[in-house]
C-alpha positions as CSV (number, residue, x, y, z in Angstrom):
1,M,-127.1,-70.6,67.7
2,D,-126.7,-73.5,65.4
3,I,-127.3,-77.1,66.1
4,W,-125.4,-79.8,64.4
5,A,-126.3,-83.4,64.3
6,T,-124.8,-86.6,63.0
7,V,-127.0,-89.3,61.4
8,V,-125.6,-92.7,60.8
9,C,-127.0,-95.1,58.1
10,R,-125.1,-98.3,57.5
11,C,-121.6,-97.4,56.3
12,A,-122.1,-93.7,56.0
13,K,-123.1,-90.8,58.2
14,A,-124.4,-87.3,57.5
15,H,-123.2,-84.4,59.5
16,I,-125.9,-81.7,59.4
17,G,-125.7,-78.0,60.4
18,V,-129.1,-76.5,61.3
19,D,-130.1,-72.9,62.2
20,D,-131.8,-73.1,65.6
21,E,-134.0,-70.1,64.9
22,S,-135.4,-71.0,61.5
23,G,-134.9,-74.8,61.6
24,L,-133.4,-74.7,58.2
25,V,-130.5,-76.9,57.2
26,H,-127.5,-74.8,56.1
27,S,-124.8,-77.4,55.6
28,V,-124.4,-81.2,55.1
29,A,-121.3,-83.3,54.9
30,V,-121.5,-87.0,54.2
31,T,-118.6,-89.3,55.2
32,A,-117.8,-92.9,55.8
33,A,-119.2,-94.0,59.2
34,N,-115.7,-94.4,60.6
35,V,-114.7,-90.8,60.0
36,A,-114.5,-88.8,63.3
37,D,-117.2,-86.2,63.7
38,V,-114.7,-83.5,64.8
39,T,-113.0,-83.6,61.3
40,Q,-116.2,-82.1,59.8
41,V,-116.4,-79.0,62.0
42,D,-115.1,-76.6,59.4
43,K,-117.6,-77.9,56.8
44,L,-120.6,-77.4,59.0
45,L,-120.0,-73.9,60.4
46,H,-120.5,-70.8,58.3
47,G,-118.7,-68.4,60.5
48,E,-121.7,-66.4,61.8
49,E,-122.4,-68.7,64.7
50,N,-122.9,-67.2,68.2
51,V,-123.3,-70.6,69.9
52,V,-122.7,-74.1,68.6
53,C,-124.4,-77.2,70.1
54,A,-122.8,-80.6,69.5
55,D,-122.4,-83.9,71.2
56,A,-119.2,-85.3,72.7
57,G,-118.1,-86.7,69.3
58,N,-117.4,-83.2,68.1
59,G,-115.2,-82.1,71.0
60,G,-111.4,-81.9,71.0
61,C,-110.8,-79.1,68.5
62,E,-107.6,-77.2,69.0
63,E,-109.4,-73.9,68.5
64,P,-112.9,-72.8,69.7
65,Y,-115.7,-73.7,67.3
66,G,-116.2,-71.1,64.6
67,S,-112.6,-69.9,64.7
68,Q,-111.1,-72.4,62.2
69,G,-109.6,-70.6,59.2
70,A,-110.2,-67.2,60.8
């Protein structure tokens, strides 16, 4: 399972993908604060996820998480 978080700092935010077992960060995407979280899904997932945890700002994908580009 991977955990992904969004950190907001002034006019930018970091979208962070973290492995829940090791606690290691495996991906980071930095955007303007007004960019929707859901637009960063494909940049944070590596394709080997069994489960993805995210907040409501990451919902609304047409396809299930992890299936983009498959």
